[in-house]
C-alpha positions as CSV (number, residue, x, y, z in Angstrom):
1,M,0.0,0.0,0.0
2,P,1.4,3.5,-0.8
3,H,2.4,5.7,2.1
4,E,-0.2,8.0,3.6
5,A,-0.2,11.7,3.0
6,E,2.8,13.4,4.3
7,H,1.0,15.2,7.2
8,S,0.1,11.8,8.7
9,Q,3.6,10.3,8.9
10,P,5.3,10.5,12.3
11,A,7.8,13.3,12.3
12,R,11.3,13.1,13.7
13,K,12.2,15.5,16.5
14,P,14.6,18.3,15.4
15,G,18.2,17.3,16.2
16,R,20.0,19.2,18.9
17,S,23.0,21.2,17.7
18,K,25.1,20.2,20.7
19,R,27.2,17.1,20.1
20,S,28.5,15.5,23.3
21,G,31.1,13.1,21.8
22,S,32.4,11.0,19.0
23,R,31.6,7.6,17.6
24,R,35.1,6.4,18.8
25,R,34.3,7.4,22.4
26,H,31.1,5.5,22.3
27,Q,32.6,2.4,20.9
28,G,35.2,2.4,23.7
29,G,32.5,3.1,26.3
30,R,30.3,0.3,25.0
31,G,33.0,-2.3,25.4
32,A,34.0,-1.1,28.8
33,A,30.4,-1.0,30.0
34,K,29.8,-4.5,28.8
35,R,32.9,-5.8,30.5
36,S,32.2,-4.0,33.8
37,R,28.5,-4.6,33.9
38,G,28.4,-8.2,32.8
39,Q,26.2,-10.4,35.0
40,P,26.0,-14.1,35.1
41,A,22.9,-15.8,33.9
42,S,20.5,-17.5,36.3
43,P,20.9,-21.3,36.8
44,A,18.1,-21.9,34.3
45,G,20.1,-20.1,31.7
46,R,17.9,-17.0,31.8
47,P,19.3,-13.5,32.2
48,P,18.8,-12.0,35.7
49,A,15.5,-10.2,36.2
50,K,15.6,-6.4,35.6
51,P,15.9,-4.4,38.8
52,R,12.7,-2.6,39.7
53,G,14.2,0.8,38.8
54,D,15.0,-0.4,35.3
55,R,11.3,-1.2,34.5
56,L,8.6,0.9,33.1
57,G,6.0,1.9,35.8
58,L,3.2,4.3,36.3
59,T,2.7,7.1,38.9
60,R,-0.7,8.4,39.9
61,R,-1.2,12.2,39.4
62,D,-4.3,13.4,41.3
63,Q,-6.1,16.3,39.7
64,P,-7.9,19.2,41.5
65,D,-11.2,17.7,40.5
66,G,-10.3,14.4,42.1
67,M,-9.9,12.5,38.9
68,P,-6.8,10.4,38.9
69,L,-4.5,10.5,35.9
70,W,-1.4,8.3,35.3
71,E,2.0,9.1,34.1
72,L,4.7,6.7,32.8
73,T,7.8,6.4,35.0
74,H,10.6,5.5,32.7
75,P,13.4,3.1,33.7
76,R,16.4,4.5,35.5
77,C,18.7,3.1,32.8
78,S,16.9,5.3,30.2
79,R,17.1,8.4,32.3
80,Q,20.8,7.8,32.8
81,R,21.3,7.6,29.1
82,S,19.7,10.9,28.1
83,D,23.1,12.3,26.9
84,D,23.5,9.3,24.7
85,L,20.1,10.0,23.1
86,E,21.1,13.6,22.5
87,E,24.2,12.4,20.7
88,V,22.0,10.0,18.6
89,E,19.9,13.0,17.6
90,A,23.0,15.0,16.6
91,M,24.2,12.0,14.5
92,L,20.8,12.0,12.7
93,A,20.9,15.7,12.1
94,A,24.3,15.2,10.6
95,G,23.0,12.5,8.3
96,E,24.9,9.7,10.1
97,S,21.9,7.3,10.3
98,E,23.9,4.1,10.2
99,I,26.0,5.2,13.2
100,A,22.9,6.4,15.0
101,R,21.2,3.0,14.4
102,D,24.2,1.1,15.9
103,E,24.1,3.4,18.9
104,L,20.4,2.9,19.4
105,V,20.8,-0.9,19.2
106,W,23.5,-0.8,21.8
107,L,21.4,1.4,24.1
108,L,18.6,-1.1,23.9
109,S,20.9,-4.0,24.7
110,E,21.7,-2.1,27.9
111,C,18.2,-0.8,28.6
112,P,15.5,-2.9,26.8
113,D,12.6,-0.7,28.0
114,F,14.1,2.5,26.5
115,L,11.0,3.7,24.7
116,E,12.6,6.7,22.9
117,A,15.3,4.4,21.4
118,H,12.6,2.1,20.0
119,V,10.8,5.1,18.5
120,Q,14.0,6.5,17.0
121,L,14.7,3.2,15.3
122,G,11.2,3.2,13.9
123,L,11.7,6.7,12.5
124,I,15.0,5.7,10.9
125,A,13.3,2.7,9.3
126,L,10.5,4.9,8.0
127,E,13.1,7.2,6.4
128,D,14.6,4.1,4.8
129,E,11.2,3.3,3.4
130,D,10.9,0.1,5.4
131,P,7.4,0.3,7.1
132,T,7.6,-3.4,8.1
133,L,10.7,-2.8,10.1
134,A,9.4,0.5,11.5
135,R,6.2,-1.3,12.6
136,G,8.3,-3.7,14.6
137,H,10.1,-0.9,16.5
138,F,7.0,1.2,17.1
139,G,5.1,-1.9,18.1
140,R,7.7,-3.0,20.7
141,A,7.4,0.4,22.5
142,Y,3.6,0.3,22.3
143,E,3.4,-3.2,23.8
144,L,5.9,-2.4,26.5
145,V,3.6,0.4,27.7
146,L,0.5,-1.7,27.5
147,R,2.2,-4.5,29.5
148,A,3.2,-1.9,32.2
149,I,-0.3,-0.6,32.4
150,T,-1.7,-4.1,32.8
151,D,0.9,-5.1,35.4
152,A,0.1,-1.9,37.4
153,G,-3.6,-2.6,37.3
154,V,-4.2,0.9,36.0
155,T,-7.8,1.6,34.7
156,G,-7.8,5.4,34.4
157,Q,-6.5,7.8,31.7
158,V,-2.8,8.0,30.7
159,P,-3.0,11.4,28.9
160,Y,-0.5,12.8,26.4
161,T,-0.5,16.1,28.4
162,L,1.7,14.4,31.0
163,E,5.2,14.6,29.7
164,G,6.2,11.0,30.6
165,N,3.4,9.7,28.4
166,R,4.3,11.5,25.2
167,V,6.7,8.9,23.8
168,F,4.0,6.3,24.1
169,F,1.7,8.2,21.9
170,E,4.5,8.9,19.4
171,A,5.0,5.1,19.2
172,A,1.3,4.5,18.9
173,K,1.1,7.0,16.0
174,G,4.0,5.4,14.3
175,L,2.5,2.0,14.8
176,A,-0.9,3.1,13.4
177,H,0.8,4.7,10.4
178,T,2.9,1.6,9.6
179,L,0.0,-0.8,10.1
180,M,-2.1,1.2,7.6
181,A,0.9,1.3,5.2
182,T,1.2,-2.5,5.3
183,G,-2.5,-3.2,4.9
184,R,-3.4,-4.0,8.5
185,R,-6.3,-1.7,9.0
186,E,-8.1,-3.8,11.7
187,M,-4.9,-3.8,13.8
188,A,-4.6,-0.1,13.3
189,E,-8.2,0.4,14.5
190,A,-7.4,-1.6,17.6
191,V,-4.5,0.8,18.3
192,L,-6.9,3.7,17.9
193,R,-9.4,2.2,20.3
194,R,-6.9,1.6,23.0
195,T,-5.2,4.9,22.7
196,T,-8.5,6.8,22.8
197,E,-9.4,4.8,25.9
198,L,-6.2,6.1,27.5
199,D,-6.6,9.6,26.2
200,P,-9.8,10.6,24.4
201,A,-8.2,13.9,23.3
202,D,-6.1,12.1,20.5
203,T,-3.7,15.0,20.5
204,L,-1.4,13.5,17.8
205,G,-4.3,12.7,15.4
206,I,-4.2,8.9,15.3
207,R,-7.8,8.8,14.4
208,G,-7.1,10.7,11.2
209,I,-4.4,8.2,10.2
210,V,-6.7,5.2,10.8
211,T,-9.8,6.6,9.2
212,A,-8.2,8.1,6.1
213,E,-9.2,6.5,2.9
214,P,-6.4,4.7,1.0
215,P,-4.8,6.9,-1.7
216,S,-6.2,6.3,-5.2
217,T,-4.0,4.3,-7.5
218,S,-5.9,5.4,-10.7
219,D,-4.3,7.7,-13.1
């Protein structure tokens, strides 16, 4: 299926002008980190469980009217790597998408619940005109959040207006776009239903992506 109109495609955030380091520094840092942080597997051959601070969670934000809202609490490992993400954005702004992709993959190997890294990989795949790969990256971030919501037993709204939730809706928008681009309208409609349950405002316009008519292929 052809791509949707340009206005419906998820947009990359503008890259920051500050560049905090070089690829060489990061390559050395990755190797050192892996050697120093390596942990033995459990007796069953499984990796150790993630510490609680390295998991996605949710925090209740009570409103003046008494209605509870919920905000995602991002893993400690992702908060500690904010400088690395800034460098990735600088790489992308400089057109170094392959280096940025490698860096993002490494960040996810260190912090699997790093939502912004998943979303950035999805955006790179979209720019490479690979909606199937992009769908996988956006979908992973989306599913991580839904799993966290289920695990926390949250039943209220998780609105875009709370800063910690925005990356989830960016992932959901990217997922809806790529589902439509790969002919999976019913799955895109399911994404729309779930996101509007969590935030009826639909700030990013996911409804418009899902309900848009397919582009005409006639001359």
